[in-house]
C-alpha atoms as one frame of an Amber mdcrd trajectory, in Angstrom:
protein
  22.968  54.460  42.090  20.703  53.898  45.002  21.479  54.878  48.540  20.172
  54.501  52.013  21.185  55.490  55.460  21.183  54.036  58.904  21.735  56.123
  62.004  24.040  54.861  64.706  25.669  56.682  67.589  28.813  54.591  67.410
  30.211  52.283  64.765  33.232  50.006  64.584  35.002  48.952  61.397  35.042
  45.158  61.195  37.397  42.951  59.183  36.003  41.544  55.955  34.212  38.346
  56.917  31.355  37.991  54.461  31.417  35.513  51.581  27.961  36.281  50.163
  27.258  39.198  47.855  26.024  42.146  49.882  24.770  45.504  48.610  26.561
  48.663  49.728  24.562  50.622  52.294  25.387  53.837  50.409  25.416  53.090
  46.666  23.807  49.647  46.345  26.708  47.994  44.475  27.935  44.540  45.563
  30.599  45.323  48.170  32.595  42.143  47.503  33.472  43.462  44.029  35.446
  46.275  45.674  37.493  46.799  48.859  34.645  46.320  51.390  34.309  47.921
  54.803  31.833  46.515  57.322  30.670  48.485  60.382  28.918  47.457  63.578
  27.544  49.132  66.692  29.847  46.985  68.872  33.394  45.646  68.349  32.258
  41.998  68.363  28.830  42.575  66.772  27.384  41.569  63.454  27.696  44.135
  60.652  24.994  46.812  60.642  26.293  48.471  57.488  28.543  47.553  54.588
  30.301  49.785  52.093  32.280  49.287  48.854  35.248  51.127  50.369  36.088
  54.007  52.676  34.887  56.448  49.990  31.312  55.128  50.188  31.541  55.075
  53.989  32.685  58.727  54.039  29.964  59.739  51.551  27.345  57.945  53.678
  28.537  59.756  56.817  28.268  63.117  55.034  24.914  62.370  53.360  23.321
  61.104  56.593  24.829  64.028  58.562  26.138  61.578  61.188  28.805  63.918
  62.584  26.473  66.790  63.461  26.385  67.335  67.210  29.156  64.852  68.008
  32.542  65.448  69.590  35.154  63.283  71.294  36.262  66.096  73.579  35.170
  69.695  73.796  35.274  72.527  76.230  34.235  76.182  75.866  37.895  77.224
  76.134  38.909  75.432  72.940
């Protein structure tokens, strides 16, 4: 398995739209052979990352430490 990471502040899951074989951003396998998930930095943008499935996406998020320092809402009282 080979892996890579790309940092992005915000990503959007896009519907499957690719017909060419694309390597998974996390594991390097062809995503079309699985249940692919494509992500983008904007809702209408071109994919900036592609993953075999949500498992590879979740593993990529953990491996790249993308959730560190992020929060949707937070206050000191919580």
